[in-house]
C-alpha positions as CSV (number, residue, x, y, z in Angstrom):
1,M,-52.1,-18.4,52.5
2,I,-48.9,-16.3,52.7
3,I,-48.0,-17.5,49.2
4,I,-51.4,-16.5,47.8
5,R,-51.1,-13.0,49.4
6,F,-47.6,-12.7,48.0
7,W,-48.7,-13.5,44.4
8,L,-51.8,-11.3,44.7
9,T,-49.5,-8.4,45.8
10,V,-47.2,-9.1,42.8
11,V,-50.1,-9.2,40.4
12,L,-51.5,-5.9,41.8
13,L,-48.1,-4.2,41.5
14,I,-47.8,-5.4,37.9
15,I,-51.3,-4.0,37.1
16,V,-50.4,-0.7,38.8
17,F,-47.1,-0.5,36.9
18,L,-48.8,-1.2,33.6
19,L,-51.4,1.5,34.3
20,V,-48.7,4.0,35.1
21,L,-46.8,3.1,31.9
22,G,-50.0,3.5,29.9
23,I,-50.7,7.0,31.4
24,I,-47.1,8.0,30.7
25,F,-47.2,6.8,27.1
26,Y,-50.8,7.8,26.1
27,Q,-51.0,11.0,28.2
28,P,-54.9,10.8,28.3
29,R,-56.9,13.9,27.9
30,W,-59.1,13.1,31.0
31,L,-55.9,13.6,33.1
32,L,-55.1,16.9,31.3
33,Q,-58.7,18.0,31.9
34,I,-58.2,17.4,35.6
35,I,-55.1,19.4,35.6
36,I,-56.9,22.2,33.7
37,K,-59.6,22.3,36.4
38,V,-57.2,22.3,39.3
39,A,-54.8,24.8,37.7
40,P,-56.7,26.8,35.0
41,G,-55.2,29.3,32.6
42,V,-53.0,27.0,30.4
43,H,-53.9,25.5,27.0
44,Y,-53.0,21.8,26.7
45,F,-55.1,21.1,23.6
46,A,-57.9,22.7,21.6
47,E,-61.5,21.6,22.1
48,T,-62.4,20.7,18.5
49,E,-63.6,17.8,16.4
50,D,-61.9,19.2,13.3
51,K,-58.8,17.2,12.3
52,V,-56.4,19.9,13.0
53,I,-53.2,19.8,15.2
54,A,-50.4,22.1,16.2
55,I,-46.7,21.2,16.3
56,T,-44.6,23.3,18.6
57,I,-40.7,23.3,18.7
58,D,-38.9,24.6,21.7
59,D,-35.4,25.8,22.6
60,G,-34.1,27.2,19.2
61,P,-32.7,28.7,17.2
62,N,-29.7,26.6,16.5
63,S,-27.4,27.6,13.6
64,I,-27.1,23.9,12.3
65,T,-30.4,22.2,13.1
66,T,-33.0,24.9,12.8
67,P,-32.4,25.4,9.0
68,K,-32.7,21.7,8.5
69,I,-36.1,21.7,10.4
70,L,-37.3,24.7,8.4
71,E,-36.4,22.9,5.1
72,T,-38.3,19.8,6.2
73,L,-41.3,21.9,7.2
74,N,-41.2,23.7,3.8
75,Q,-41.0,20.5,1.9
76,N,-44.2,19.3,3.6
77,N,-45.9,22.7,3.4
78,V,-46.4,22.8,7.2
79,K,-46.5,25.8,9.5
80,V,-45.5,25.4,13.2
81,T,-44.9,27.5,16.3
82,F,-41.3,27.9,17.5
83,F,-40.8,28.8,21.2
84,L,-37.5,30.6,21.1
85,I,-34.9,31.2,23.8
86,S,-34.0,34.8,23.2
87,E,-30.3,34.6,24.2
88,R,-29.8,32.1,21.4
89,I,-31.1,34.5,18.8
90,K,-27.8,36.5,18.7
91,D,-25.9,35.6,15.5
92,N,-29.0,33.6,14.4
93,E,-31.2,36.5,13.5
94,F,-31.4,35.4,9.9
95,I,-33.0,32.1,11.0
96,V,-35.7,33.9,12.9
97,Q,-36.3,36.1,9.9
98,E,-36.7,33.0,7.8
99,M,-39.2,31.6,10.2
100,I,-41.3,34.7,9.9
101,K,-40.9,34.8,6.1
102,S,-42.1,31.2,5.9
103,D,-45.3,32.1,7.9
104,H,-44.2,30.1,11.0
105,E,-45.1,31.6,14.4
106,I,-42.7,32.5,17.2
107,G,-43.4,32.2,20.9
108,N,-41.8,33.4,24.1
109,H,-39.7,30.8,26.0
110,L,-37.8,33.3,28.1
111,V,-34.2,34.3,27.9
112,K,-32.4,31.2,29.1
113,D,-33.1,27.5,29.1
114,E,-34.1,27.2,32.8
115,K,-37.1,26.2,34.8
116,S,-39.2,29.3,35.1
117,I,-40.8,28.4,38.3
118,F,-37.5,28.7,40.2
119,L,-37.2,32.4,39.3
120,S,-38.6,35.0,41.7
121,L,-41.6,36.8,40.3
122,E,-39.5,39.9,39.7
123,E,-36.9,37.9,37.8
124,F,-39.6,36.1,35.8
125,E,-41.3,39.3,34.7
126,Q,-38.0,40.9,33.7
127,E,-36.9,37.8,31.6
128,F,-40.4,37.6,30.1
129,L,-40.3,41.2,29.0
130,T,-36.7,41.0,27.8
131,A,-37.6,38.1,25.6
132,D,-40.8,39.8,24.5
133,K,-38.9,42.9,23.3
134,I,-36.3,40.8,21.4
135,L,-38.9,38.6,19.7
136,N,-41.2,41.5,18.7
137,Q,-38.4,43.2,16.9
138,F,-38.8,40.6,14.1
139,L,-42.5,41.4,13.6
140,S,-43.6,44.3,11.4
141,D,-46.7,45.5,13.1
142,N,-48.7,45.4,16.3
143,S,-51.3,43.1,14.8
144,S,-48.7,40.3,14.6
145,K,-47.2,40.7,18.1
146,V,-46.1,37.5,19.9
147,K,-49.1,35.9,21.6
148,W,-47.8,32.7,23.1
149,F,-45.7,31.8,26.2
150,R,-44.4,28.5,27.3
151,P,-42.8,28.2,30.7
152,G,-39.3,26.7,30.9
153,G,-39.4,23.1,32.1
154,G,-43.2,23.1,31.8
155,W,-43.8,24.2,35.4
156,Y,-45.8,27.3,36.4
157,N,-47.8,28.9,39.2
158,S,-50.8,31.2,39.2
159,S,-48.7,34.3,39.9
160,M,-46.7,33.6,36.7
161,L,-49.9,33.2,34.7
162,E,-51.2,36.5,36.0
163,I,-48.0,38.3,34.8
164,V,-48.3,36.6,31.4
165,K,-51.9,37.5,31.1
166,K,-51.2,41.1,31.9
167,Y,-49.2,41.4,28.7
168,N,-51.9,39.8,26.6
169,Y,-50.1,36.5,26.2
170,Q,-51.6,33.0,26.2
171,T,-49.8,30.3,28.1
172,V,-49.6,26.9,26.4
173,L,-48.0,23.5,27.1
174,G,-49.2,20.5,25.1
175,S,-51.1,17.2,24.9
176,I,-48.4,15.0,23.2
177,F,-44.9,15.0,24.6
178,P,-42.8,12.2,23.2
179,Y,-40.0,12.6,25.8
180,D,-37.6,13.6,23.1
181,T,-35.3,15.3,25.6
182,H,-35.0,12.1,27.6
183,I,-35.4,9.2,25.1
184,P,-32.8,9.5,22.3
185,S,-34.9,7.8,19.6
186,S,-36.8,9.5,16.8
187,M,-38.4,6.2,16.1
188,F,-40.0,6.1,19.6
189,A,-41.0,9.8,19.3
190,S,-42.7,9.2,15.9
191,Y,-44.6,6.1,17.2
192,Q,-45.7,7.9,20.4
193,I,-46.9,10.9,18.5
194,L,-48.8,9.0,15.9
195,A,-50.3,6.7,18.5
196,N,-51.7,9.7,20.4
197,L,-52.8,11.8,17.4
198,Q,-56.3,13.3,17.8
199,P,-58.1,16.5,16.8
200,G,-56.8,19.6,18.7
201,A,-53.6,18.0,19.8
202,I,-50.6,20.1,20.6
203,I,-47.3,18.3,20.0
204,V,-44.1,19.4,21.9
205,L,-40.7,18.8,20.2
206,H,-37.3,20.3,20.8
207,D,-34.6,21.9,18.8
208,S,-31.0,22.5,19.8
209,A,-30.1,20.9,23.2
210,K,-29.6,21.8,26.8
211,D,-26.3,23.6,26.2
212,G,-27.7,25.5,23.2
213,Q,-24.8,24.5,21.1
214,S,-25.2,20.8,20.4
215,G,-27.8,20.0,17.8
216,E,-28.7,16.6,19.3
217,W,-32.4,17.3,20.0
218,G,-32.8,19.2,16.8
219,E,-31.4,16.5,14.7
220,R,-33.8,14.0,16.2
221,T,-36.7,16.4,15.8
222,N,-35.9,16.8,12.1
223,L,-35.9,13.0,11.7
224,T,-39.1,12.7,13.6
225,L,-40.8,15.4,11.4
226,K,-39.7,13.6,8.3
227,Q,-41.4,10.4,9.6
228,I,-44.6,11.8,11.0
229,L,-45.6,14.7,8.6
230,P,-46.5,12.5,5.6
231,E,-48.5,10.1,7.9
232,I,-50.3,13.0,9.6
233,K,-51.4,14.3,6.2
234,K,-52.3,10.8,5.1
235,R,-54.7,10.6,8.1
236,G,-56.4,13.7,6.9
237,Y,-55.1,16.1,9.5
238,R,-54.0,19.7,8.9
239,T,-51.0,21.0,10.8
240,V,-51.3,24.7,11.8
241,T,-49.8,27.3,14.1
242,L,-51.3,27.8,17.6
243,S,-52.9,31.1,16.6
244,E,-54.6,29.5,13.6
245,M,-55.9,26.7,15.7
246,F,-57.2,28.8,18.5
247,F,-58.0,32.1,16.8
248,G,-58.1,31.4,13.1
249,D,-55.2,33.8,12.5
């Protein structure tokens, strides 16, 4: 009897482990929908049946890797949304100008690469506004002001969202995160993205790296884009900016 209970426990643990792995890999929308109901105010995906997706790239610009990413996007005629860390823009202004010139969208990812939720509300609002001012200097008119915010580390609270909303921003995370900051494999990232592709998906990739100098993440993102963009197009999907997907801009 003890042996039977032992093996039933082992089987149950294996089943639970596999379920957890499945959730981690497939990031099911029903789970995201629960999160949205519990903590509303953040976009994780677009509710649409049209075969349209948005690719977002965080943590740039980087003087070495971002131009490579822009070249790959241009070769595939794809527009994306870049969430920029504003302290990394200094000496890389020409890269941001090239993003705008190529009709990509830029978003607010604060001043530094840090978890936004650990900032006091006063610090958060100050960093948010500093980044907003720096980013909007690259846009020519009020109609094209920066619209999107992504919290550092992906964590947020309702008070942060109220501050963002006050300045007419939308907060966005994503529905497909291939763990590209944790798993050093563009092959894994490509497979995970394509396995989870569905209408309205928002893909999260990363440029630069934690220190802002190394191009480790950006190099992998460039390889991932080279692998997935032709397949995404082959499957009949359009890749657009966040504003085009949600507002038709």
